[in-house]
C-alpha positions as CSV (number, residue, x, y, z in Angstrom):
1,X,42.0,-5.1,7.3
2,X,39.2,-3.2,5.6
3,X,38.0,0.3,6.3
4,X,34.6,1.8,5.5
5,X,34.8,4.7,3.0
6,X,31.0,5.2,2.5
7,X,27.7,3.4,2.6
8,X,24.6,3.8,0.5
9,X,21.3,2.1,1.3
10,X,17.6,1.9,1.7
11,X,16.3,2.2,5.3
12,X,13.5,-0.1,6.5
13,X,11.7,2.9,7.9
14,X,8.4,3.8,6.2
15,X,8.6,6.1,3.2
16,X,12.4,5.9,3.0
17,X,14.5,6.4,-0.1
18,X,17.9,5.4,-1.2
19,X,20.5,7.7,0.4
20,X,24.1,7.8,1.9
21,X,24.2,6.3,5.4
22,X,26.3,6.7,8.5
23,X,26.7,3.1,9.7
24,X,30.2,2.5,11.1
25,X,29.2,2.5,14.7
26,X,26.1,0.2,14.3
27,X,26.2,-3.5,15.0
28,X,25.9,-6.0,12.2
29,X,22.5,-7.1,13.6
30,X,21.3,-3.5,13.7
31,X,22.3,-3.0,10.1
32,X,20.4,-6.0,8.8
33,X,17.4,-4.9,10.8
34,X,17.5,-1.2,9.8
35,X,18.2,-1.6,6.1
36,X,16.4,-3.4,3.3
37,X,19.5,-3.0,1.1
38,X,22.9,-1.6,1.7
39,X,26.1,-1.2,-0.4
40,X,29.5,-0.4,1.1
41,X,32.6,1.2,-0.4
42,X,35.7,-0.2,1.3
43,X,39.4,0.5,1.3
44,X,42.4,-1.6,2.3
45,X,46.2,-1.1,2.5
46,X,46.7,-4.2,0.3
47,X,44.4,-2.9,-2.5
48,X,45.3,-0.2,-5.0
49,X,41.7,0.9,-5.4
50,X,38.5,1.0,-3.3
51,X,36.1,-2.0,-3.7
52,X,32.3,-2.1,-3.6
53,X,30.3,-4.9,-1.9
54,X,26.7,-5.7,-1.3
55,X,26.2,-5.9,2.5
56,X,24.0,-9.0,2.0
57,X,27.1,-11.1,1.5
58,X,27.8,-10.9,5.3
59,X,24.3,-12.1,6.4
60,X,25.1,-15.8,6.9
61,X,28.3,-15.0,8.8
62,X,27.2,-12.1,10.9
63,X,23.5,-11.6,10.6
64,X,23.1,-11.7,14.4
65,X,26.5,-10.3,15.4
66,X,26.8,-7.6,18.0
67,X,30.1,-6.4,16.6
68,X,30.1,-3.0,15.1
69,X,30.6,-2.8,11.4
70,X,34.0,-1.1,11.9
71,X,35.2,-3.9,14.1
72,X,33.8,-6.5,11.8
73,X,35.6,-5.1,8.8
74,X,38.8,-4.8,10.7
75,X,38.6,-8.5,11.7
76,X,38.3,-9.6,8.1
77,X,42.1,-9.0,7.7
78,X,43.0,-9.5,4.0
79,X,40.2,-12.0,3.2
80,X,39.0,-11.8,-0.4
81,X,35.4,-10.4,-0.7
82,X,32.7,-10.9,-3.3
83,X,32.5,-7.5,-5.0
84,X,30.2,-5.6,-7.4
85,X,31.5,-3.4,-10.2
86,X,30.2,-0.2,-8.6
87,X,27.7,1.0,-6.1
88,X,24.4,1.3,-8.0
89,X,22.2,4.3,-7.5
90,X,18.5,3.7,-7.2
91,X,15.3,5.6,-7.1
92,X,12.5,4.0,-5.1
93,X,9.1,4.3,-6.9
94,X,6.0,3.3,-5.0
95,X,2.4,2.4,-5.8
96,X,0.1,4.9,-4.0
97,X,-3.4,4.4,-2.6
98,X,-6.1,7.0,-2.4
99,X,-9.8,7.1,-1.7
100,X,-11.8,7.6,-5.0
101,X,-14.5,9.8,-3.5
102,X,-12.0,12.0,-1.6
103,X,-10.0,12.4,-4.9
104,X,-13.1,13.8,-6.6
105,X,-14.0,10.9,-8.9
106,X,-17.7,10.7,-10.0
107,X,-19.1,7.2,-9.4
108,X,-22.3,6.1,-11.1
109,X,-24.1,2.8,-11.0
110,X,-25.5,2.0,-14.4
111,X,-27.1,-0.7,-16.6
112,X,-24.3,-2.0,-18.8
113,X,-24.2,-0.1,-22.1
114,X,-26.4,2.7,-20.9
115,X,-26.2,6.1,-19.2
116,X,-27.3,6.5,-15.5
117,X,-31.1,6.7,-15.3
118,X,-33.3,6.7,-12.2
119,X,-36.0,4.8,-14.2
120,X,-34.0,1.6,-14.4
121,X,-34.4,-1.1,-11.8
122,X,-31.7,-1.1,-9.1
123,X,-31.0,-4.8,-9.7
124,X,-30.2,-4.1,-13.3
125,X,-27.6,-1.5,-12.5
126,X,-24.7,-4.0,-12.3
127,X,-21.9,-1.8,-13.6
128,X,-20.0,1.0,-12.0
129,X,-18.9,3.9,-14.2
130,X,-16.0,6.2,-13.1
131,X,-14.8,9.5,-14.4
132,X,-13.4,12.8,-13.2
133,X,-13.3,16.3,-14.8
134,X,-10.0,17.1,-16.6
135,X,-8.7,13.5,-16.0
136,X,-7.4,11.2,-18.7
137,X,-9.4,8.1,-18.0
138,X,-7.3,6.0,-20.4
139,X,-4.3,6.9,-18.3
140,X,-6.3,6.0,-15.2
141,X,-7.1,2.6,-16.7
142,X,-3.4,2.0,-17.7
143,X,-2.1,2.6,-14.2
144,X,-4.7,1.9,-11.6
145,X,-6.4,-1.0,-9.7
146,X,-9.8,-0.3,-8.2
147,X,-11.2,-1.9,-5.0
148,X,-14.9,-1.9,-4.0
149,X,-15.6,-2.5,-0.3
150,X,-12.3,-4.3,0.1
151,X,-12.1,-6.4,-3.0
152,X,-10.3,-5.6,-6.2
153,X,-12.4,-5.7,-9.4
154,X,-11.5,-5.9,-13.0
155,X,-11.8,-2.7,-15.0
156,X,-12.5,-1.7,-18.6
157,X,-12.5,1.6,-20.4
158,X,-13.6,3.3,-23.6
159,X,-11.2,6.2,-23.1
160,X,-13.8,8.6,-21.7
161,X,-15.0,6.5,-18.8
162,X,-13.8,3.5,-16.8
163,X,-16.2,0.7,-16.1
164,X,-16.3,-2.0,-13.5
165,X,-18.4,-5.0,-14.6
166,X,-20.4,-6.4,-11.7
167,X,-19.3,-3.5,-9.5
168,X,-22.9,-2.5,-9.1
169,X,-23.7,-6.0,-7.8
170,X,-21.1,-5.7,-5.1
171,X,-22.5,-2.3,-4.0
172,X,-26.0,-3.7,-3.9
173,X,-25.0,-6.9,-2.1
174,X,-23.1,-5.1,0.7
175,X,-25.1,-1.9,0.9
176,X,-21.8,-0.1,1.2
177,X,-20.0,2.2,-1.2
178,X,-16.3,2.4,-0.3
179,X,-14.0,2.6,-3.3
180,X,-10.2,2.8,-3.3
181,X,-7.6,3.2,-6.0
182,X,-4.1,1.7,-6.1
183,X,-2.0,3.8,-8.5
184,X,1.1,2.3,-10.2
185,X,1.8,5.5,-12.2
186,X,5.2,6.1,-10.6
187,X,6.3,2.5,-11.3
188,X,4.8,1.8,-14.7
189,X,1.8,0.7,-16.7
190,X,-0.3,-2.2,-15.7
191,X,-2.3,-4.6,-17.8
192,X,-5.3,-6.5,-16.6
193,X,-5.8,-10.0,-18.0
194,X,-9.0,-11.9,-17.0
195,X,-8.6,-15.6,-15.9
196,X,-10.7,-17.9,-18.1
197,X,-11.4,-21.6,-17.7
198,X,-9.2,-22.6,-20.6
199,X,-6.2,-21.1,-18.8
200,X,-6.6,-23.2,-15.7
201,X,-5.3,-26.7,-15.3
202,X,-3.8,-29.1,-12.7
203,X,-0.9,-31.5,-12.7
204,X,-1.6,-35.2,-13.2
205,X,-0.7,-36.0,-9.6
206,X,-2.8,-33.2,-8.1
207,X,-6.2,-34.3,-6.7
208,X,-8.2,-31.0,-7.1
209,X,-7.7,-27.4,-8.1
210,X,-8.6,-26.1,-4.7
211,X,-5.3,-27.8,-3.5
212,X,-3.0,-26.4,-6.2
213,X,-4.0,-24.8,-9.5
214,X,-1.8,-23.8,-12.5
215,X,-2.6,-21.0,-14.9
216,X,-1.1,-20.4,-18.3
217,X,-0.8,-16.7,-19.0
218,X,-0.5,-16.2,-22.8
219,X,1.1,-12.7,-22.5
220,X,4.6,-11.2,-22.9
221,X,5.9,-10.9,-19.4
222,X,9.6,-10.4,-20.2
223,X,11.0,-7.7,-17.9
224,X,7.6,-7.4,-16.2
225,X,6.2,-8.5,-12.9
226,X,3.0,-10.5,-12.5
227,X,0.5,-10.1,-9.7
228,X,-2.8,-11.8,-9.4
229,X,-6.2,-11.2,-7.9
230,X,-8.3,-14.2,-6.9
231,X,-11.8,-13.6,-5.6
232,X,-10.9,-9.9,-5.0
233,X,-7.8,-10.7,-2.8
234,X,-4.3,-9.6,-4.1
235,X,-1.7,-12.3,-4.5
236,X,2.0,-11.4,-4.9
237,X,4.7,-13.8,-5.9
238,X,5.9,-15.0,-2.6
239,X,7.1,-18.6,-3.5
240,X,4.4,-19.8,-1.1
241,X,0.8,-19.2,-2.3
242,X,1.7,-17.8,-5.7
243,X,4.8,-18.4,-7.8
244,X,6.0,-18.6,-11.4
245,X,6.7,-22.1,-12.7
246,X,7.7,-21.1,-16.2
247,X,8.0,-18.1,-18.4
248,X,4.2,-17.9,-18.7
249,X,3.0,-20.5,-16.2
250,X,2.0,-19.7,-12.6
251,X,1.0,-21.8,-9.6
252,X,-1.5,-21.0,-6.9
253,X,-0.9,-23.1,-3.9
254,X,-4.1,-22.8,-1.9
255,X,-2.7,-24.9,0.9
256,X,-1.3,-21.6,2.3
257,X,-4.5,-19.6,1.9
258,X,-7.5,-19.4,4.3
259,X,-9.9,-20.2,1.4
260,X,-13.0,-21.0,3.5
261,X,-12.6,-17.9,5.7
262,X,-12.1,-15.8,2.5
263,X,-15.2,-17.3,0.9
264,X,-17.4,-16.5,3.9
265,X,-15.9,-13.0,4.2
266,X,-16.7,-12.4,0.5
267,X,-20.3,-13.5,0.8
268,X,-21.3,-10.1,2.3
269,X,-19.7,-8.2,-0.6
270,X,-19.6,-10.3,-3.8
271,X,-22.1,-12.2,-5.8
272,X,-21.1,-15.8,-5.4
273,X,-24.2,-17.3,-7.2
274,X,-22.1,-18.1,-10.3
275,X,-20.2,-20.8,-8.3
276,X,-23.3,-23.0,-8.6
277,X,-22.9,-24.5,-5.1
278,X,-25.9,-26.6,-3.8
279,X,-27.9,-24.7,-1.3
280,X,-29.7,-25.7,1.9
281,X,-33.1,-24.1,2.3
282,X,-32.9,-24.1,6.1
283,X,-29.3,-22.9,6.2
284,X,-28.8,-20.7,3.1
285,X,-25.2,-19.8,3.9
286,X,-24.2,-23.5,4.5
287,X,-21.9,-25.1,2.0
288,X,-20.6,-28.7,1.7
289,X,-16.9,-28.6,1.8
290,X,-16.2,-31.2,-0.9
291,X,-18.7,-29.3,-3.2
292,X,-16.8,-26.1,-2.7
293,X,-13.5,-27.7,-3.6
294,X,-14.9,-29.7,-6.5
295,X,-13.2,-28.7,-9.7
296,X,-16.4,-27.7,-11.5
297,X,-17.3,-25.2,-8.8
298,X,-13.8,-24.1,-7.8
299,X,-12.8,-23.1,-11.3
300,X,-15.8,-20.7,-11.3
301,X,-14.3,-19.1,-8.2
302,X,-11.0,-18.6,-10.0
303,X,-12.8,-17.0,-12.9
304,X,-15.0,-14.6,-11.0
305,X,-15.1,-11.0,-12.3
306,X,-12.8,-10.4,-9.3
307,X,-10.2,-12.9,-10.5
308,X,-7.5,-11.7,-12.9
309,X,-3.8,-11.2,-13.6
310,X,-2.1,-7.8,-13.2
311,X,1.0,-7.4,-15.4
312,X,3.2,-4.5,-14.1
313,X,5.7,-2.9,-16.4
314,X,8.6,-3.3,-14.0
315,X,11.3,-6.0,-13.9
316,X,10.8,-6.6,-10.2
317,X,8.8,-5.4,-7.3
318,X,9.6,-5.1,-3.6
319,X,7.0,-5.6,-0.9
320,X,7.3,-4.2,2.6
321,X,4.8,-4.3,5.5
322,X,4.4,-1.5,8.0
323,X,2.1,-2.4,10.9
324,X,-0.4,0.2,12.1
325,X,-1.8,0.5,15.6
326,X,-5.3,-0.5,16.4
327,X,-7.4,0.2,19.5
328,X,-10.5,-1.1,21.2
329,X,-12.7,0.6,18.6
330,X,-13.4,-1.7,15.6
331,X,-12.2,-0.3,12.3
332,X,-9.9,2.4,13.8
333,X,-6.2,2.4,13.2
334,X,-3.4,4.9,13.9
335,X,-0.1,5.9,12.4
336,X,2.3,8.7,12.9
337,X,3.1,9.3,9.2
338,X,0.5,10.2,6.7
339,X,-0.5,7.0,4.9
340,X,-0.4,6.8,1.1
341,X,-0.3,3.0,1.0
342,X,-3.1,0.3,0.8
343,X,-4.2,-1.0,4.2
344,X,-4.4,-4.8,4.5
345,X,-6.5,-6.2,7.4
346,X,-7.8,-9.6,8.7
347,X,-7.2,-12.4,6.3
348,X,-5.9,-10.4,3.4
349,X,-8.6,-8.0,2.4
350,X,-7.7,-4.5,1.3
351,X,-9.6,-2.0,3.5
352,X,-10.5,1.4,2.1
353,X,-9.9,4.0,4.7
354,X,-10.8,7.6,5.4
355,X,-7.8,9.4,7.0
356,X,-7.9,12.3,9.5
357,X,-5.1,14.1,11.2
358,X,-5.2,15.4,14.8
359,X,-2.8,15.9,17.7
360,X,0.2,14.6,15.6
361,X,-1.5,11.3,14.7
362,X,-3.2,10.1,11.6
363,X,-6.4,8.1,12.2
364,X,-7.6,5.6,9.6
365,X,-11.3,4.8,9.7
366,X,-12.4,1.5,8.1
367,X,-15.9,0.2,7.6
368,X,-15.3,-3.4,8.7
369,X,-11.9,-4.6,9.8
370,X,-12.9,-7.3,12.3
371,X,-11.6,-10.9,12.1
372,X,-14.5,-13.3,12.6
373,X,-14.0,-16.3,14.8
374,X,-15.7,-18.9,12.6
375,X,-17.0,-22.0,14.2
376,X,-15.4,-24.3,11.7
377,X,-12.0,-22.9,12.5
378,X,-12.1,-24.8,15.8
379,X,-12.5,-28.2,14.0
380,X,-9.9,-30.4,12.5
381,X,-10.0,-29.7,8.8
382,X,-10.1,-33.4,8.0
383,X,-13.3,-33.7,10.0
384,X,-15.2,-30.8,8.4
385,X,-18.1,-31.8,6.2
386,X,-20.1,-28.6,6.2
387,X,-19.3,-25.0,7.0
388,X,-21.5,-22.0,7.7
389,X,-21.0,-18.3,8.4
390,X,-21.6,-18.9,12.1
391,X,-19.1,-17.6,14.6
392,X,-18.1,-19.0,18.0
393,X,-20.8,-18.0,20.6
394,X,-18.3,-17.0,23.3
395,X,-16.4,-14.6,21.0
396,X,-17.8,-13.9,17.6
397,X,-14.9,-11.7,16.4
398,X,-11.6,-10.1,17.2
399,X,-10.7,-6.5,16.4
400,X,-8.7,-6.9,13.3
401,X,-5.0,-6.0,13.0
402,X,-3.6,-4.4,9.9
403,X,-0.6,-3.2,8.0
404,X,0.2,-0.8,5.2
405,X,1.6,-2.6,2.2
406,X,4.3,-0.9,0.2
407,X,4.6,-2.1,-3.4
408,X,7.8,-0.5,-4.8
409,X,10.3,-0.8,-7.6
410,X,13.9,0.0,-7.0
411,X,14.8,1.5,-10.4
412,X,18.5,1.9,-11.1
413,X,19.6,5.3,-12.3
414,X,21.4,5.3,-15.7
């Protein structure tokens, strides 16, 4: 029989850290539900020394068991277990979100290569310039991703200011000015790599890029983690919509992505004119489906100013979702712990939020978090020839649900 000496794990509760845990009286099913990771130190009369095991080895056998851990270990008798050399100690480092305006950053909309000036035409001010007093903007550039009105944008810097090409276009298009920052400083540096046409290809047996696209990233990614942003939406490696296929090759499987819904959601915020889609004078927002997915147009979607790779200086990242409550007021969410994480709503858009605390509850206010009930979503995809921004007349939209996305690195202590 085995006896529990100690346990060390990472709870699945929000904002948890690695710590010793009291778990002997919990059922096996509870433990798998309450902990992301758990290590056990065990003793046995037939062993001269204690052993260390990763709790994950019991999942296939007892993932749904109602036995307590103590009873389960007793029932193992003298069975040999897969062990680890020692219980590793970790620190959990997380990427943190904050509102750029609330943090005191000065945001200017400028003509590229010039200083802000009221004499310039609004349409010419296509660039956003960011800085803050007593802030190292090179460090800001090395650690932060910036979102404008829910869409991540590529950023550049000269060391004194950070610049967002086409950020001004997004502000003008939407007539909104929300701006959020996702800070990876506690995890490591990031590097932004634009996606260019020569990086994108498809396999010989693939019919079109909008089905499955491959991208060659000519960068050193050893001991690093690669994220991607396509059309302003964040993609993490999930072995579903985005995955590595080689040391520097990555696959976007758009079969698992609501591309049409994302395109129409983006229209109110991003300049999509560069796609070169044929337009209908009577119905300006109407697109022909096969034109949208045609390679010559779709590759332009993949190379928008809001499409790029993000190389994070961390061997691996962990992603956890924490649902937040919504109510009957569109764009209002609630949580009982102060939020420091990005809020994801609807079909994957990051939503900048303004947080307020009252009566023991944090309220998150979002400009637009509704999920539109598009008319084409009720039609068999094989029968769709055209799509528009129209919504179903009986219910145009639903109040969007959301979750806080934790992006973390479990860094082992030396």
